[in-house]
C-alpha positions in Angstrom: 222.1 93.8 303.4 223.2 92.2 300.1 226.4 91.2 298.4 227.6 94.3 296.6 228.2 93.1 293.0 226.7 96.2 291.4 227.3 99.2 293.6 224.6 101.9 293.4 226.9 104.6 294.5 229.0 104.6 291.4 226.1 105.2 288.9 224.9 108.0 291.1 228.3 109.6 291.4 228.9 109.2 287.7 225.7 111.0 286.8 226.4 113.7 289.4 229.8 114.4 287.8 228.4 114.6 284.2 227.1 118.1 284.2 230.3 119.8 285.4 232.4 117.7 283.0 230.2 118.7 280.1 230.4 122.3 281.2 234.2 122.2 281.2 234.0 121.4 277.5 231.0 123.6 276.6 232.5 126.9 278.0 234.4 127.8 274.9 231.5 126.6 272.7 229.0 129.0 274.4 231.2 132.0 273.6 231.7 130.7 270.0 228.0 130.4 269.4 227.4 133.9 270.7 230.3 135.4 268.7 229.3 133.6 265.5 225.6 134.7 265.9 226.6 138.4 266.3 229.3 138.1 263.7 226.9 136.8 261.0 223.9 139.0 261.9 225.6 142.4 262.8 228.9 142.4 261.0 228.1 140.1 258.0 228.4 136.5 256.8 232.0 137.1 255.9 232.8 137.6 259.6 231.9 133.9 260.1 234.9 133.0 258.0 237.1 135.0 260.4 235.8 133.3 263.5 236.1 130.0 261.6 239.8 130.6 261.1 240.1 131.3 264.8 238.5 127.9 265.8 241.9 126.1 265.8 243.1 128.6 268.5 240.1 127.6 270.7 241.1 124.0 270.2 244.7 124.9 271.2 243.5 126.6 274.4 241.3 123.6 275.2 244.4 121.4 274.7 246.4 123.6 277.1 243.6 123.6 279.7 243.1 119.9 279.4 246.8 119.3 279.7 247.0 121.0 283.0 243.6 120.3 284.7 243.2 116.7 283.5 246.7 115.9 284.6 246.1 117.5 287.9 242.7 115.7 288.2 244.3 112.3 287.6 247.0 112.9 290.2 244.5 114.3 292.7 242.3 111.3 292.2 245.1 108.9 292.8 246.4 110.7 295.8 242.8 110.8 297.2 242.5 107.1 296.5 245.7 106.6 298.5 244.5 109.0 301.3 247.2 111.6 300.7 245.1 114.8 301.0 248.1 117.1 301.5 249.6 116.1 298.2 246.3 117.1 296.6 246.7 120.6 297.9 250.2 120.7 296.6 249.0 119.7 293.1 246.4 122.5 293.2 249.0 125.2 294.0 251.3 124.0 291.3 248.4 123.9 288.8 247.5 127.5 289.5 251.0 128.8 289.1 251.7 126.9 285.9 248.5 128.0 284.2 249.1 131.7 285.2 252.6 131.7 283.7 251.6 129.9 280.4 248.5 132.1 279.9 250.4 135.3 280.4 253.0 134.3 277.9 250.2 133.4 275.3 248.5 136.8 276.0 251.8 138.6 275.3 252.3 136.7 272.0 248.7 137.4 270.8 249.0 141.2 271.6 252.4 141.5 270.1 252.2 139.6 266.8 248.5 139.1 265.9 249.2 139.6 262.2 251.7 136.8 262.1 249.3 134.5 263.9 246.5 135.5 261.5 248.5 134.5 258.5 249.6 131.3 260.1 245.9 130.4 260.7 245.2 130.8 257.0 244.0 134.4 256.7 244.7 136.3 253.5 244.3 139.9 252.3 241.7 141.8 254.3 241.0 138.8 256.6 244.4 139.3 258.2 243.6 142.7 259.8 240.1 141.6 260.8 241.4 138.4 262.5 244.2 140.4 264.2 241.6 142.7 265.7 239.6 139.8 267.0 242.7 138.1 268.5 243.7 141.3 270.3 240.3 141.7 271.9 240.1 138.0 272.9 243.6 137.9 274.3 242.8 140.4 277.1 240.7 137.8 278.9 242.7 134.8 278.0 244.4 134.4 281.4 241.1 134.7 283.2 239.6 132.0 280.9 242.4 129.6 281.6 242.3 130.1 285.4 238.5 130.0 285.4 238.6 126.6 283.6 241.0 125.3 286.2 238.8 126.5 289.1 235.8 124.7 287.5 237.7 121.4 287.5 238.8 121.8 291.2 235.5 123.0 292.5 234.1 119.5 291.9 236.4 118.3 294.7 235.1 121.2 296.9 231.5 120.2 296.2 230.8 123.7 294.8 229.5 122.9 291.3 226.7 125.5 291.7 229.2 128.3 291.8 230.6 127.1 288.5 227.1 127.0 287.0 226.4 130.6 288.1 229.7 131.8 286.7 229.0 130.2 283.3 225.5 131.7 283.1 226.9 135.2 283.9 229.7 134.7 281.3 227.1 133.8 278.7 224.9 136.8 279.5 227.7 139.4 279.6 229.2 138.1 276.4 225.9 138.5 274.6 225.2 142.0 276.2 228.7 143.4 275.3 228.6 141.9 271.8 225.5 144.0 271.2 226.9 147.1 272.9 230.3 147.0 271.2 229.1 146.0 267.7 225.7 147.5 267.3 226.2 150.7 269.4 229.9 151.5 269.4 230.7 149.9 266.0 233.9 148.2 267.2 233.6 145.3 264.7 235.8 142.3 265.2 237.8 143.9 268.1 234.5 144.4 270.0 233.6 140.8 269.2 236.8 139.5 270.9 236.6 142.1 273.8 233.1 141.0 274.8 234.3 137.5 275.1 237.1 138.7 277.4 234.7 140.5 279.7 232.6 137.4 280.0 235.8 135.3 280.8 236.8 137.8 283.5 233.4 137.5 285.2 233.7 133.7 284.8 237.0 133.8 286.7 236.1 136.1 289.6 232.8 134.4 290.6 234.7 131.1 291.1 237.8 132.7 292.5 235.8 134.3 295.3 235.3 130.9 296.9 239.1 130.4 297.3 239.5 134.0 298.4 236.9 133.5 301.2 239.1 131.0 303.1 236.4 128.4 303.2 238.0 126.1 300.7 239.7 122.8 301.5 242.3 123.3 298.7 244.3 126.4 299.5 247.0 128.1 297.5 250.3 127.5 299.2 253.4 128.0 297.1 255.6 126.6 299.9 254.0 123.2 299.5 254.8 122.9 295.8 257.1 120.2 294.5 258.3 121.3 291.1 258.9 117.6 290.2 255.1 117.1 290.2 254.9 119.3 287.1 256.4 116.4 285.1 253.7 114.0 286.4 250.9 116.5 285.7 252.1 116.9 282.1 252.5 113.2 281.6 249.1 112.4 283.0 247.4 115.3 281.1 249.2 114.6 277.8 246.7 112.0 276.4 243.7 114.3 276.9 245.7 117.3 275.6 247.0 115.3 272.7 243.4 114.8 271.5 242.8 118.6 271.7 246.1 119.3 270.1 245.2 117.0 267.3 242.0 118.9 266.9 244.0 122.1 266.6 246.2 120.7 263.8 243.2 119.1 262.2 241.4 122.4 262.2 244.2 124.1 260.3 244.4 121.2 257.8 240.6 121.1 257.3 240.4 124.9 256.9 243.0 124.7 254.1 241.2 121.8 252.4 237.9 123.7 252.5 239.5 126.9 251.3 241.2 125.2 248.3 238.3 122.9 247.2 235.1 124.6 248.4 235.8 128.3 249.2 234.6 131.0 251.6 231.1 129.5 251.9 232.6 126.3 253.1 234.7 128.1 255.7 231.5 129.9 256.9 229.6 126.6 257.1 232.5 124.9 258.9 232.7 127.8 261.4 228.9 127.5 262.1 229.3 123.7 262.8 232.5 124.4 264.8 230.6 126.8 267.1 227.9 124.2 267.8 230.5 121.5 267.5 231.7 122.4 271.0 228.1 121.7 272.1 228.1 118.4 270.2 231.4 117.3 271.7 230.6 118.6 275.2 228.3 115.6 276.0 230.7 112.9 274.7 233.6 114.7 276.4 231.6 114.9 279.6 230.7 111.2 279.8 234.3 110.3 278.9 235.9 112.8 281.3 233.8 111.4 284.2 235.5 108.1 283.4 239.0 109.5 284.0 238.0 111.5 287.1 236.4 108.5 288.9 238.7 105.9 287.3 241.8 107.5 288.8 240.3 107.2 292.3 239.4 103.6 291.9 242.7 102.7 290.3 244.4 104.4 293.3 242.3 102.0 295.5 242.9 99.1 293.2 239.2 98.4 293.2 238.4 96.1 290.3 234.7 95.9 290.9 234.5 99.6 291.2 236.2 100.1 287.9 234.1 97.5 286.1 230.9 99.1 287.5 232.2 102.5 286.3 232.7 101.3 282.8 229.3 99.5 282.7 227.7 102.8 283.8 229.7 104.6 281.1 228.4 102.2 278.5 224.8 101.9 279.7 224.2 105.5 280.7 227.0 107.6 279.2 227.0 106.3 275.7 223.2 106.1 275.7 223.0 109.8 276.6 225.4 110.6 273.8 223.4 108.6 271.3 220.1 110.3 272.4 221.5 113.8 272.2 223.1 113.1 268.8 219.8 112.1 267.3 218.0 115.1 268.8 220.7 117.5 267.5 220.5 116.0 264.0 216.7 116.5 264.0 217.3 120.2 264.8 219.5 120.8 261.7 217.2 123.3 260.1 216.6 125.6 263.2 220.4 125.5 263.9 221.1 126.6 260.3 218.6 129.4 260.5 220.4 130.7 263.6 223.3 131.8 261.3 221.9 131.9 257.8 218.4 132.8 256.5 218.4 132.2 252.7 217.7 128.5 251.9 218.7 129.1 248.3 222.3 130.1 249.3 224.9 127.4 248.9 226.2 128.1 252.4 222.8 127.4 253.8 222.7 123.9 252.3 226.3 123.1 253.4 225.6 124.2 256.9 222.3 122.2 257.1 224.0 119.0 256.0 226.7 119.6 258.6 224.2 119.9 261.4 222.5 116.8 260.1 225.5 114.5 259.8 228.1 115.9 262.2 226.4 114.7 265.4 226.3 111.1 264.2 230.0 110.7 264.8 229.6 111.4 268.5 228.5 108.0 269.9 231.4 106.1 268.2 233.9 108.6 269.3 232.5 108.6 272.9 232.9 104.8 273.1 236.5 105.0 271.9 237.6 107.9 274.1 235.9 106.5 277.2 237.9 103.4 277.0 241.0 105.3 276.1 240.6 107.4 279.2 240.2 104.3 281.3 243.4 102.8 279.8 245.2 106.0 280.6 244.3 105.5 284.3 245.8 102.0 284.0 249.0 103.4 282.2 248.3 101.6 278.9 249.9 104.7 277.2 250.6 103.1 273.8 246.9 102.6 272.8 246.0 106.0 274.4 248.5 107.8 272.1 247.3 105.8 269.0 243.7 106.6 269.7 244.5 110.3 270.3 246.2 110.6 266.9 243.7 108.4 265.0 240.5 109.9 266.5 241.7 113.4 266.6 243.7 113.9 263.5 244.7 111.1 261.1 241.3 109.4 260.5 239.3 112.5 259.8 242.0 114.2 257.7 242.7 111.1 255.7 239.0 110.6 254.7 238.6 114.4 254.1 241.5 114.5 251.7 239.9 111.5 249.8 236.3 112.7 249.9 236.2 116.6 249.7 237.6 116.9 246.1 234.9 114.4 245.0 231.7 115.4 247.0 232.6 118.8 248.5 231.6 119.8 252.0 229.7 116.6 252.6 233.0 114.9 252.5 234.0 116.7 255.7 231.0 115.5 257.7 231.3 111.9 256.4 235.0 111.9 257.3 234.1 112.6 260.9 232.0 109.4 261.1 234.5 107.2 259.2 237.4 108.4 261.3 235.6 107.2 264.4 235.2 103.6 263.1 238.9 103.5 262.3 239.6 104.2 265.9 237.2 101.4 267.0 239.2 99.0 265.0 242.5 100.1 266.6 240.9 99.8 270.1 239.7 96.2 269.7 243.0 95.3 268.0 244.9 96.5 271.1 242.6 94.6 273.5 242.9 91.4 271.4 246.7 91.5 271.5 246.8 92.4 275.2 244.6 89.5 276.2 245.6 87.2 273.3 241.9 86.8 272.6 239.0 88.8 271.3 237.1 90.8 274.0 233.8 89.1 274.4 233.3 90.2 278.0 233.8 93.3 280.2 236.6 91.6 282.1 238.6 91.2 278.9 238.0 94.8 277.9 239.3 96.1 281.3 242.8 94.8 280.6 243.8 94.7 284.3 247.5 94.6 285.0 248.8 91.4 286.6 248.5 91.5 290.4 246.1 94.4 290.3 243.5 94.6 293.2 242.6 92.4 296.1 241.7 88.8 295.1 238.0 87.9 295.4 238.7 85.4 298.1 240.4 88.0 300.3 237.6 90.5 300.4 233.9 90.8 301.0 231.7 93.6 299.5 228.4 94.6 301.0 225.7 97.2 300.4 223.5 98.6 303.1 220.2 100.3 302.4 218.4 100.4 305.7 218.7 99.7 309.4 217.4 96.2 308.8 220.5 95.5 306.7 222.8 96.5 309.6 221.4 93.9 312.0 223.0 90.9 310.2 226.1 92.7 308.9 228.4 91.5 311.7 227.7 87.8 310.8 229.1 88.3 307.3 232.1 90.1 308.6 232.6 87.4 311.3 232.3 84.6 308.8 234.8 86.3 306.5 237.4 86.8 309.2 236.9 83.2 310.5 237.5 81.8 307.0 240.9 83.5 307.0 241.7 82.2 310.5 242.0 85.7 312.0 242.4 85.8 315.7 239.2 86.0 317.7 239.9 89.4 319.2 240.3 91.0 315.7 237.2 89.1 314.5 235.1 90.6 317.4 236.5 94.1 316.9 236.0 94.1 313.1 232.5 92.8 313.3 231.4 95.1 316.0 233.2 98.1 314.4 231.5 97.6 311.1 228.1 97.1 312.6 228.3 100.2 314.8 229.7 102.5 312.1 227.2 101.3 309.5 224.4 101.7 312.0 225.5 105.3 312.7 225.6 106.2 309.0 222.1 104.7 308.4 220.7 106.4 311.5 222.2 109.8 311.2 223.4 110.0 307.6 220.4 108.6 305.6 218.5 111.8 306.3 218.7 115.1 304.6 220.2 118.0 306.7 219.0 121.5 306.1 222.4 123.1 306.7 225.5 121.1 305.6 227.5 122.1 308.6 224.7 122.0 311.2 226.4 119.1 313.0 229.9 120.5 312.8 231.8 119.6 316.0 232.8 123.3 316.5 229.1 124.3 316.6 227.8 121.6 319.0 229.2 121.1 322.5 230.7 117.6 322.9 228.1 116.5 325.5 225.3 117.4 323.1 226.8 116.1 319.9 225.0 112.7 319.8 221.7 114.2 320.9 221.9 116.8 318.2 222.7 114.2 315.6 219.7 112.2 316.7 217.4 115.2 316.6 218.7 116.0 313.1 217.6 112.5 312.0 214.2 113.0 313.4 213.7 116.5 312.1 214.4 115.9 308.4 212.9 113.8 305.7 214.5 110.5 304.6 216.5 110.6 301.4 217.6 107.7 299.2 221.3 107.2 300.2 223.6 104.3 299.8 226.4 102.8 301.9 229.0 100.4 300.4 231.3 98.4 302.7 234.4 96.4 301.8 236.3 94.3 304.3 239.7 93.0 303.0 242.4 90.8 304.4 245.8 92.1 303.1 249.2 91.2 304.6 247.7 90.1 307.9 245.7 93.3 308.3 241.9 93.7 308.2 241.1 96.8 306.1 237.6 98.2 306.4 236.4 100.7 303.9 233.0 102.5 304.2 231.7 104.7 301.4 228.4 106.7 301.6 226.9 109.6 299.7 225.4 111.3 302.8 226.2 114.8 304.0 229.9 115.3 304.7 230.8 114.2 308.2 234.3 113.4 309.5 234.2 110.7 312.1 237.9 111.1 312.9 237.1 114.6 314.2 234.0 113.3 316.0 236.3 110.8 317.9 237.4 113.8 320.0 233.9 114.5 321.1 233.2 111.4 323.1 231.5 111.8 326.5 234.0 110.2 328.9 231.1 109.4 331.3 229.2 107.3 328.8 231.4 104.6 327.3 228.5 103.0 325.5 228.1 105.9 323.1 229.5 105.4 319.6 231.1 102.2 320.7 232.1 101.2 317.2 234.0 104.4 316.6 235.6 104.1 320.0 236.8 100.6 319.2 238.1 101.6 315.8 240.0 104.6 317.3 241.5 102.4 320.0 242.6 99.3 318.2 243.2 100.5 314.6 246.6 101.0 313.2 245.3 103.9 311.2 241.9 105.5 310.5 241.6 108.0 307.6 238.7 110.0 306.2 238.2 112.1 303.1 235.3 113.5 301.2 235.7 113.1 297.4 233.1 114.4 295.0 230.5 114.4 297.8 231.4 110.8 298.8 232.4 110.1 302.4 235.2 107.5 302.5 236.4 106.1 305.8 239.2 103.6 305.9 240.2 101.7 309.0 243.2 99.3 309.3 243.1 96.8 312.1 
């Protein structure tokens, strides 16, 4: 046992969330890469300019999806942190209905007035009809894309990330196959290009939706549980993330016009190529920063200062390092990426694209740093700096430098503007923190900008980490000493110490082992009299896995609050409490005591993390 100053659960949980958060951003990019590759190789280089003009629409759809699912994620995280599981289900139902209505409206607009949309996006002459065909083909699958994206976000809570991975692989494969079929075989041109994306999006939706249709999901669609007033909270909480995407939408239109006026069609094609891979570039930074808001909302709900500090340290040491490494690797691949779209090194578009692939990724680490802290401040309701960062990083900084540089140095001005815009946002971030704390942020505590009165004071809590059964032996002494220092009555001291020791011992004994089937110890599958025996046999039968258990004991308002978090296989001890053998009162004595004397005992499994909270 050791004092839990640097929890090992948070880094593990953060790294576990990264893949799915990256995938949420990369989905549209995968389709864009496929579409651009088939457009340039089977239709012609000019088709790249068409898809480039459509890129702002992709940013708009990303803004819409982020607005809904990130707002819902923040609310779900805070409700889970406050042990309000039913409210989470209500948010899920409202999320689904909202995205269906909005996406159907957008589909109707795209199918009805594609020509007007094409002109608004900057298309001229023959480009208008080609872009209109692409929009009509794409719009068919638009509702399925939006719903599928929402499912991907919620499946994290269900611990069903593998299903999302499968759906994305199938979407990728079907889009490529039907692009070839519709363009090379049936000669459907730009309409076929958009239609193949729709088919991939439909498959992406159904593979994930099947889990919710199966009835096995924790989150169930229940219109009767919806509170319409929650929509306002979803939009407010999702606005900062959506604002960034909306700024990218506006920025895309502005940059397209700057390129068209000062560089020409080759510049639009180069920008389209970078835009396709740009979703891949930004997927990693967006993933490491989105993980901050997902986990941060939970720890803000718990008012866990140490958890939040550990989260941001993990973000800086692991997340930003990953972004930096990926950025350097992507820059090194500038020539192979260029050859993916264009094959003549002597062509001006080839050189423009190569320089974009070389320079564009270098803006990612700076932007990731800024957006990561912006997401954290959003969890803490520091909305002013969040809005400023969204506008600076997503719109003003890049456009300002592009207007200044492109007329002088051409397309390279676009790539350099990306980097300079990020540094402008860094200045704004540190200016905010300095004014908030009235001093320059030389430490992590200063950067966190905790609101006054946030969290349990250090002297009123004790945090411990347990790694083995040996740690459990002395755990009651620390809890006893903590309770005694607060002059808590002897009965409560005894109960708290024994309760923590017994529960921690059970988690180490039965949870720090890897079960073959997740629900093999489910109470409805094992008779009550055999439950403990089955749990013990499970521990003997399977190999040890490196798990962690974090314990916090707090003294708040005269109550002792015990919180246990572990990353073992999901197990609800509040359900197991009904399986006690009445003839053996020594079995699971800690859980018996907790059940008998606690004011409340709640359990939830969040992102694969078991969280048990007992109030004595």
